[in-house]
C-alpha positions in Angstrom: -159.4 -31.6 -93.7 -157.8 -34.9 -94.3 -157.5 -38.1 -92.3 -153.8 -37.2 -91.7 -154.5 -34.6 -89.3 -156.3 -36.9 -87.1 -153.5 -39.6 -87.5 -150.8 -37.0 -86.6 -152.9 -36.0 -83.4 -153.2 -39.6 -82.5 -149.6 -40.1 -82.9 -148.8 -37.2 -80.8 -151.2 -38.5 -78.1 -149.5 -41.9 -78.0 -146.0 -40.2 -77.8 -147.2 -38.5 -74.6 -148.7 -41.7 -73.1 -145.5 -43.7 -74.0 -143.0 -41.1 -73.0 -140.2 -42.3 -70.6 -139.4 -39.9 -67.9 -141.7 -37.3 -66.3 -139.6 -34.6 -68.2 -140.4 -36.3 -71.5 -144.0 -36.6 -70.6 -144.3 -32.9 -69.8 -142.7 -32.1 -73.1 -144.9 -34.6 -75.0 -148.1 -33.3 -73.3 -147.3 -29.7 -74.1 -146.7 -30.6 -77.8 -150.0 -32.6 -78.1 -152.6 -30.8 -76.0 -153.8 -27.2 -75.7 -152.7 -25.4 -72.5 -156.3 -26.0 -71.1 -156.7 -29.5 -72.8 -158.7 -32.1 -70.9 -158.6 -35.8 -70.5 -161.7 -37.7 -69.1 -162.3 -41.4 -68.6 -164.0 -43.7 -65.9 -160.9 -43.3 -63.8 -159.6 -39.7 -64.5 -160.9 -36.1 -65.1 -158.1 -33.9 -65.5 -157.3 -30.5 -67.2 -154.2 -28.6 -68.0 -150.8 -29.9 -68.9 -149.8 -30.3 -65.3 -152.7 -32.5 -64.4 -152.5 -34.3 -67.8 -148.8 -35.2 -67.0 -149.6 -36.3 -63.6 -152.4 -38.8 -64.9 -149.9 -40.2 -67.4 -147.2 -40.5 -64.9 -149.6 -42.2 -62.5 -150.5 -44.8 -65.1 -146.7 -45.5 -65.7 -146.2 -46.0 -61.9 -149.2 -48.5 -62.0 -148.1 -50.4 -65.2 -144.3 -50.1 -65.3 -142.8 -51.0 -68.7 -146.1 -51.3 -70.5 -146.6 -49.2 -73.6 -149.9 -47.9 -75.3 -150.4 -49.2 -78.9 -153.0 -48.1 -81.3 -155.3 -50.7 -82.7 -156.9 -50.2 -86.1 -157.1 -46.8 -87.8 -158.1 -43.3 -86.8 -161.4 -42.2 -87.9 -162.5 -38.4 -87.9 -164.5 -35.8 -89.2 -164.5 -32.0 -88.5 -162.6 -31.5 -85.4 -163.3 -34.9 -83.8 -161.5 -38.2 -84.1 -161.8 -41.6 -82.6 -159.5 -44.5 -82.4 -158.8 -47.6 -80.1 -155.7 -48.8 -78.2 -154.3 -51.5 -76.0 -151.9 -51.3 -73.0 -149.2 -53.9 -74.0 -146.5 -55.8 -72.1 -143.7 -55.6 -74.6 -141.9 -58.7 -73.2 -144.8 -61.3 -73.6 -147.3 -59.2 -75.8 -150.1 -59.6 -73.4 -152.6 -56.6 -73.3 -154.1 -56.3 -69.8 -156.2 -53.1 -70.8 -157.9 -51.7 -73.9 -160.2 -49.0 -74.9 -161.4 -46.4 -77.3 -160.7 -42.7 -77.1 -162.6 -39.7 -78.8 -160.5 -36.5 -79.2 -161.4 -32.9 -80.1 -158.9 -30.8 -81.8 -158.4 -27.3 -81.9 -157.7 -25.1 -85.1 -154.1 -25.9 -84.9 -154.7 -29.5 -84.5 -153.7 -29.7 -80.9 -155.9 -31.8 -78.6 -158.5 -29.8 -76.8 -160.3 -32.7 -75.3 -160.2 -36.7 -74.8 -163.0 -38.9 -73.7 -161.7 -42.2 -72.9 -163.8 -45.5 -72.8 -162.3 -48.6 -71.1 -163.2 -51.7 -72.9 -160.9 -54.1 -70.8 -159.3 -53.5 -67.6 -157.0 -55.7 -65.4 -159.0 -57.8 -63.1 -162.2 -57.1 -64.6 
């Protein structure tokens, strides 16, 4: 197992979070997560492609125009990886939200589960 598999999975994860239209989100979620994949953070606890896409589209509605950017490197071992991110305004470079995520991969390197931790949130 190489670090590359973790970086590739994280890249697919960010593709899903940064996809433009709801259709693009749905395609990116299907490419990144297992059919029964989950995402859990302090604000969400969802399972399956439909709920994952709905959660991502909800964030897009709440923060229109902002994009997720990986910060630092992806670190992993066995079937688990961790990485940090920021939610960035591409116009002025501000990042109102930031966090760290831990993801568990299946044998095909698709995301089985993500556990998100919010390090910085708007208004906090």
